[in-house]
C-alpha positions in Angstrom: 133.8 134.2 158.2 133.7 130.8 156.5 129.9 130.8 157.1 129.6 134.1 155.3 131.5 132.7 152.3 129.3 129.6 152.2 126.1 131.8 152.5 127.3 134.0 149.6 128.0 130.9 147.5 124.6 129.4 148.3 122.9 132.7 147.4 124.9 133.0 144.1 123.7 129.5 143.1 120.0 130.3 143.7 118.0 129.4 140.7 120.8 127.2 139.4 120.6 123.9 141.4 122.4 122.0 138.7 125.6 124.0 139.6 125.8 122.1 142.9 125.6 118.8 141.0 128.2 119.9 138.6 130.6 121.1 141.3 130.1 117.9 143.2 131.0 115.9 140.1 134.2 118.0 139.7 135.2 117.3 143.3 134.5 113.6 142.8 136.8 113.5 139.7 139.5 115.3 141.6 139.3 112.8 144.4 139.4 109.7 142.1 142.4 111.0 140.2 144.2 111.9 143.5 143.5 108.4 144.9 144.7 106.9 141.6 147.9 108.9 142.0 148.3 107.5 145.5 148.3 111.0 147.1 146.9 111.7 150.5 144.6 114.7 150.9 147.4 116.4 152.9 150.0 115.7 150.1 147.7 117.0 147.5 146.8 120.1 149.5 150.5 120.9 150.1 151.1 120.5 146.3 148.3 123.0 145.8 150.1 125.4 148.2 147.8 124.9 151.2 149.6 124.9 154.6 149.0 123.2 157.9 145.6 121.8 158.7 144.2 123.6 155.6 146.1 121.1 153.4 143.9 118.2 154.4 140.7 120.1 155.2 140.8 122.3 152.1 141.1 119.3 149.9 138.3 117.5 151.8 136.0 120.6 151.1 136.9 120.6 147.4 136.3 116.8 147.0 133.1 116.5 149.1 131.2 119.7 149.0 131.8 121.1 145.6 133.9 124.0 146.9 136.1 123.7 143.8 134.3 126.7 142.3 137.4 128.7 141.5 138.8 128.0 138.1 142.4 128.6 139.3 141.9 125.8 141.9 140.7 123.4 139.1 143.6 124.3 136.9 146.1 123.9 139.8 144.5 120.6 140.6 144.8 119.4 137.0 148.5 120.4 136.9 149.3 118.6 140.2 147.4 115.5 139.1 148.7 115.4 135.6 145.3 115.6 133.8 143.7 118.1 131.6 141.4 120.8 133.3 138.8 119.7 130.8 138.7 116.2 132.3 138.1 117.6 135.8 135.4 120.0 134.5 133.4 117.7 132.3 134.7 114.1 132.6 135.7 114.1 129.0 138.6 112.2 127.5 141.1 111.3 130.2 144.7 112.1 129.3 147.1 111.4 132.1 150.6 112.7 131.9 153.4 110.3 132.7 154.9 110.9 136.1 157.7 109.4 138.1 155.2 107.2 139.9 154.7 105.1 136.8 
C-alpha cells in the first residue's frame, strides 16, 4: 500500500521535477527547526498526532524524502514548532514564537 502511494506521488510530479526539490527543502527546514527546539523525531511525531513507530518513521519520511506534501501536515508542523507555515514553505522571514523552552 505504501508503495502504491509513493507511485501515485511520483506520477503526479511527472513533468515538475522542481517539486521534489521544493518538498525536500521544506523537510529540511522542518528538521532544522525541530532540532533547534531540541525535539526528537518521536517527540515531534507524537506532537503531530502520530502513534507508535509511526511517530519516528513518519517524521523521518517528512524530513528526508519530501513527504510533507500535505498542507495540513505543514501547518501542524509549524504550530508544533512555533514558526510560521510560510517559513517552512519558502524559508522566508523566521518568526519563532516564545516557548517554555526559552
